[in-house]
C-alpha positions as CSV (number, residue, x, y, z in Angstrom):
1,M,5.0,3.8,8.7
2,N,6.9,1.7,11.0
3,D,8.7,-1.6,10.0
4,D,10.5,-2.0,13.6
5,E,8.8,-5.3,14.9
6,T,10.5,-4.1,18.6
7,G,8.2,-1.5,19.3
8,L,4.8,-1.8,21.2
9,T,2.5,-5.1,20.6
10,Y,-0.9,-6.0,21.4
11,A,0.3,-8.6,23.9
12,E,2.6,-7.0,26.0
13,T,-0.2,-4.6,26.5
14,G,-2.3,-7.4,28.1
15,V,-4.3,-8.7,25.1
16,D,-2.6,-11.7,23.2
17,I,-4.8,-12.3,20.2
18,E,-3.5,-16.2,19.7
19,A,-4.0,-17.1,23.2
20,S,-7.7,-15.8,23.4
21,E,-8.1,-18.0,20.6
22,D,-6.6,-20.8,22.4
23,A,-8.8,-20.4,25.2
24,T,-12.3,-19.9,23.3
25,A,-11.3,-23.1,21.7
26,A,-11.2,-24.7,24.9
27,L,-14.1,-23.7,25.9
28,L,-16.2,-24.8,23.2
29,E,-14.5,-28.3,23.2
30,A,-16.0,-28.4,26.9
31,F,-19.6,-28.9,26.0
32,G,-19.3,-29.0,22.2
33,S,-20.5,-26.3,20.0
34,D,-23.0,-26.3,17.1
35,L,-21.8,-23.1,16.2
36,T,-22.5,-22.9,11.6
37,T,-21.1,-19.7,10.9
38,E,-17.8,-17.5,12.0
39,Y,-20.0,-15.0,13.4
40,A,-22.9,-16.3,14.6
41,G,-25.0,-18.8,16.1
42,L,-27.9,-20.4,14.2
43,L,-30.9,-22.4,15.2
44,D,-33.2,-24.0,12.7
45,I,-36.4,-23.0,13.2
46,G,-38.2,-24.2,10.6
47,D,-38.2,-22.3,7.2
48,R,-35.5,-19.7,8.7
49,Y,-32.7,-19.5,11.3
50,L,-32.5,-18.0,14.4
51,A,-29.0,-16.0,14.7
52,L,-27.4,-15.1,18.0
53,A,-24.3,-13.1,18.1
54,T,-22.8,-11.8,21.6
55,D,-19.8,-9.2,22.4
56,G,-19.2,-5.8,24.7
57,V,-17.4,-3.1,24.0
58,G,-13.6,-3.5,25.7
59,T,-11.3,-1.7,27.1
60,K,-13.1,1.5,25.0
61,L,-15.0,1.5,28.1
62,M,-11.7,3.1,29.8
63,V,-11.5,5.7,27.8
64,A,-14.8,6.8,28.4
65,E,-14.5,6.6,32.1
66,A,-11.2,8.8,31.9
67,V,-13.0,11.8,30.2
68,D,-16.1,11.0,31.9
69,D,-18.3,10.5,28.5
70,Y,-20.5,7.8,28.1
71,S,-22.6,8.8,25.7
72,T,-21.4,7.1,22.6
73,I,-20.4,3.7,24.0
74,G,-23.9,2.2,23.6
75,I,-23.7,2.6,20.0
76,D,-20.6,0.8,20.2
77,C,-22.3,-2.2,22.1
78,I,-25.2,-2.1,19.2
79,A,-22.5,-2.2,16.5
80,M,-20.0,-4.9,17.8
81,N,-23.3,-7.4,17.9
82,A,-25.3,-6.1,14.7
83,N,-22.2,-6.0,12.6
84,D,-21.1,-9.7,13.6
85,L,-25.0,-11.2,12.0
86,V,-24.4,-8.8,9.2
87,A,-21.2,-10.7,8.9
88,A,-23.0,-13.9,8.8
89,G,-25.8,-12.4,6.4
90,V,-28.5,-12.6,9.1
91,E,-30.3,-9.3,9.4
92,P,-30.7,-8.1,13.2
93,V,-33.8,-7.7,14.8
94,A,-33.6,-7.8,18.5
95,F,-31.2,-6.6,21.1
96,V,-31.0,-7.5,25.0
97,D,-28.0,-5.4,27.0
98,Y,-26.0,-6.3,29.9
99,L,-24.3,-4.0,32.5
100,A,-22.4,-4.5,35.1
101,V,-21.4,-2.1,37.8
102,D,-19.5,-1.4,41.1
103,N,-22.4,1.1,42.2
104,P,-25.5,2.1,40.8
105,D,-24.6,5.5,39.2
106,E,-28.0,7.2,37.7
107,A,-25.7,9.7,35.2
108,L,-23.8,6.8,33.8
109,T,-26.6,4.6,32.8
110,N,-28.3,7.2,31.5
111,E,-25.9,8.1,29.4
112,I,-25.2,4.6,28.4
113,G,-29.1,4.7,27.4
114,E,-28.7,7.4,25.3
115,G,-26.1,5.3,23.3
116,L,-28.0,2.4,23.2
117,A,-31.1,4.3,22.1
118,V,-28.9,5.9,18.9
119,G,-27.4,3.0,18.0
120,L,-30.5,0.8,18.1
121,E,-32.1,3.3,15.6
122,R,-29.1,3.2,13.3
123,A,-29.3,-0.5,13.4
124,D,-33.1,-0.3,12.9
125,L,-33.2,-3.0,16.2
126,T,-35.5,-3.4,18.7
127,L,-34.7,-3.9,22.3
128,L,-36.1,-6.5,24.4
129,G,-34.7,-6.1,28.0
130,G,-31.5,-6.2,29.3
131,E,-29.6,-7.0,32.8
132,T,-28.2,-4.0,35.5
133,A,-26.2,-6.1,37.9
134,V,-24.8,-4.3,40.8
135,M,-21.8,-6.6,42.1
136,P,-19.1,-4.2,43.9
137,E,-17.1,-7.0,44.9
138,V,-16.9,-8.6,41.1
139,I,-16.4,-5.2,39.2
140,D,-14.2,-2.3,39.6
141,G,-16.3,0.6,37.4
142,F,-18.3,-1.1,35.1
143,D,-18.7,-3.1,32.0
144,L,-21.0,-3.4,29.1
145,A,-22.4,-5.9,26.8
146,G,-25.2,-7.2,24.9
147,T,-26.3,-9.9,23.0
148,C,-28.0,-9.7,19.4
149,A,-30.7,-11.7,17.5
150,G,-31.1,-11.8,13.6
151,L,-33.3,-14.0,11.4
152,A,-32.5,-15.0,7.9
153,E,-34.3,-17.4,5.2
154,K,-32.2,-20.3,4.7
155,A,-30.6,-19.6,1.4
156,E,-29.6,-16.0,3.0
157,V,-27.1,-16.9,5.3
158,L,-23.8,-16.8,3.7
159,D,-22.0,-19.8,2.8
160,G,-18.9,-18.0,4.0
161,E,-16.3,-19.1,2.1
162,A,-14.7,-17.0,-0.8
163,A,-13.6,-18.5,-4.3
164,V,-10.2,-17.8,-5.5
165,G,-11.0,-15.3,-8.4
166,D,-13.2,-13.2,-6.6
167,A,-13.0,-9.6,-5.9
168,L,-13.1,-7.9,-2.3
169,V,-15.1,-4.8,-1.6
170,G,-13.7,-3.1,1.5
171,F,-16.1,-0.4,3.5
172,P,-14.6,2.5,5.5
173,S,-14.6,2.4,9.1
174,N,-15.4,5.2,11.7
175,G,-11.6,5.1,12.9
176,I,-10.5,2.7,15.5
177,H,-13.9,1.5,15.9
178,S,-14.1,-1.3,19.4
179,N,-10.8,-3.2,19.1
180,G,-7.0,-2.7,19.9
181,L,-8.1,0.0,22.4
182,T,-5.7,-1.7,25.1
183,L,-2.8,-1.0,23.0
184,A,-4.1,2.9,21.3
185,R,-4.7,3.4,25.3
186,E,-0.8,2.6,26.0
187,A,0.4,4.4,23.0
188,V,-0.9,7.7,23.3
189,T,-0.9,7.6,27.3
190,R,2.9,8.0,26.9
191,D,3.1,11.3,26.5
192,H,-0.6,12.6,26.2
193,E,-3.3,12.9,28.2
194,Y,-6.9,12.2,26.6
195,T,-7.8,15.9,27.3
196,D,-5.0,17.0,25.0
197,D,-5.7,18.4,21.4
198,F,-5.7,15.5,18.6
199,P,-3.0,17.2,16.7
200,P,-4.5,15.9,13.1
201,I,-7.5,17.6,14.1
202,P,-8.4,21.3,15.4
203,D,-10.4,21.5,18.2
204,R,-10.9,17.8,18.8
205,T,-9.4,15.8,21.8
206,I,-7.4,12.4,22.1
207,G,-10.1,11.4,23.6
208,E,-12.9,12.2,21.6
209,E,-10.7,11.1,18.3
210,L,-11.0,7.3,20.5
211,L,-14.1,7.1,21.4
212,R,-15.5,7.7,17.7
213,P,-18.5,5.6,17.7
214,T,-18.2,2.0,15.6
215,R,-19.7,2.1,12.4
216,I,-22.9,0.3,12.5
217,Y,-23.1,-1.9,8.7
218,T,-26.7,-3.3,8.6
219,D,-27.3,-0.9,5.9
220,I,-25.0,-3.2,3.1
221,L,-27.5,-6.3,4.2
222,E,-29.2,-4.9,1.1
223,Y,-26.6,-5.8,-1.3
224,I,-24.9,-8.4,0.4
225,H,-28.2,-11.1,-0.6
226,H,-28.9,-9.0,-3.8
227,Y,-25.5,-9.8,-5.5
228,N,-23.6,-13.0,-4.9
229,V,-21.4,-12.7,-2.1
230,S,-19.9,-15.5,-0.6
231,A,-18.5,-14.3,2.4
232,A,-17.8,-11.5,4.8
233,A,-15.2,-10.1,7.2
234,H,-15.9,-7.6,10.1
235,V,-12.7,-6.3,10.5
236,T,-12.6,-6.2,14.4
237,G,-10.4,-8.1,16.9
238,G,-7.3,-9.4,14.9
239,G,-7.4,-6.9,12.4
240,W,-7.2,-7.8,8.9
241,T,-6.4,-11.4,9.7
242,N,-10.4,-11.7,10.0
243,L,-10.2,-12.1,6.1
244,L,-8.8,-15.7,6.8
245,R,-12.3,-16.4,8.3
246,M,-13.6,-16.3,5.0
247,G,-11.6,-19.7,4.4
248,D,-7.8,-20.6,3.6
249,R,-7.2,-18.1,0.7
250,Q,-4.6,-15.5,-0.1
251,Y,-6.6,-12.3,0.0
252,V,-4.5,-9.9,-2.1
253,V,-5.3,-6.3,-0.9
254,D,-3.5,-4.0,-3.4
255,D,-5.8,-0.8,-3.3
256,P,-6.6,-0.2,0.1
257,L,-9.0,2.2,1.6
258,P,-6.9,5.2,3.2
259,A,-6.4,4.7,7.0
260,Q,-7.8,7.5,8.9
261,P,-5.3,10.0,10.8
262,V,-5.9,7.9,14.4
263,F,-3.7,5.0,13.4
264,D,-0.6,7.3,12.5
265,F,-0.9,8.5,15.4
266,V,-1.0,5.6,17.8
267,Q,1.8,3.9,15.5
268,A,4.0,6.7,16.2
269,E,3.1,7.2,19.5
270,G,3.8,3.6,20.6
271,A,6.7,2.9,17.7
272,V,3.9,0.2,16.5
273,S,5.5,-2.0,13.7
274,D,3.1,-1.7,10.7
275,A,2.7,-5.7,11.1
276,E,1.7,-5.2,14.8
277,M,-0.8,-2.2,13.2
278,H,-2.3,-4.4,10.4
279,R,-2.8,-7.4,13.0
280,T,-4.5,-5.0,16.1
281,F,-6.9,-2.2,13.8
282,N,-8.7,-1.9,10.8
283,M,-6.8,0.1,9.7
284,G,-9.3,2.4,8.2
285,T,-11.7,-0.5,6.2
286,G,-14.3,-1.8,8.8
287,F,-16.2,-4.5,6.4
288,V,-15.0,-6.5,3.8
289,L,-17.0,-8.7,1.0
290,A,-15.9,-11.5,-1.4
291,L,-18.1,-11.8,-4.6
292,P,-17.9,-12.6,-8.5
293,S,-15.1,-9.8,-9.5
294,E,-17.9,-9.3,-12.5
295,Q,-20.3,-7.6,-9.7
296,A,-17.9,-5.9,-7.7
297,A,-17.7,-2.5,-9.5
298,E,-21.4,-2.5,-9.2
299,L,-21.8,-2.9,-5.8
300,A,-19.3,-0.8,-4.9
301,A,-20.7,2.0,-7.1
302,E,-24.6,1.6,-5.1
303,T,-22.6,1.7,-1.6
304,D,-19.9,3.6,-0.2
305,G,-17.8,0.2,-0.9
306,S,-14.6,0.0,-3.2
307,V,-13.0,-2.6,-5.0
308,V,-9.6,-3.0,-2.6
309,G,-8.3,-6.4,-3.8
310,H,-9.1,-10.3,-5.0
311,V,-8.4,-13.5,-3.5
312,E,-6.3,-16.4,-5.1
313,D,-5.2,-19.9,-3.7
314,G,-2.9,-19.6,-0.6
315,A,-3.4,-18.7,3.1
316,S,-2.6,-15.1,4.2
317,V,-3.6,-11.2,4.0
318,E,-1.3,-9.5,1.6
319,I,-1.7,-5.8,1.7
320,R,0.6,-2.7,1.9
321,G,4.0,-5.0,1.8
322,L,2.7,-7.1,4.5
323,S,1.8,-10.8,4.6
324,L,-0.4,-11.3,7.5
325,S,-1.5,-15.3,8.6
């Protein structure tokens, strides 16, 4: 690991998380917001909530473009949206996509469609429609985003507040997922091409490893509802600081899941500090639940989760000798 705070940072590569959050807050302040969870907006439709989440794939698209492989980014688009609904305790049910391009390209749209189809099947979603916009004066290349709709009984929506004494159950990621790619791309292309071999895994390229699809966590929703889960964190942009979205507590992660080799590779190539890695990437854990400690081991045993820590008084995330806030 690297304790050097002078290495490459996410902000230096063009993405300042704090500035982004400030801009989002300013947008919401301009018209008001009825958002009632950290991950989805809820609309009261009587006995249930209709929930909506929207997100895109980000600069992972640029890796796909560089290696001319668009077959998996549709999975990422589904995952980023569906996972946010799961983090609210909501069952994702339907999806619409938005594809903006500079020029129509049948091969491109076909491959993106293949990935969307795989993601829809994995998340058990129905595609209700979408939009393909051709905007050569606005778009250079393409952009892919989507919106996911979900339904939940009112009692199923998570409170969103972890309690002191709760245990933390973490679920493995597939790798880098769809956040932090601006930093990862800058780091790995300093001395490599995307087509170069990925040293830790024979017969796999760097581009293939970065394009490994985001895991979809809809399979854990039934366990969220079966156990007394109070809050969840989808570990995306902001890395491990996403745990703070479960409330102002101290999240002590004293037994973290192992990070996949791609994180060591990015860190070494970019001389990225340990703190910056954990503030940017999921570092091997894509989803975290907070629930009563007496239920945690049973939930973990019934899934591929592991008890990774617990909740104390405070306002930070303590992991691998780091204190993140």
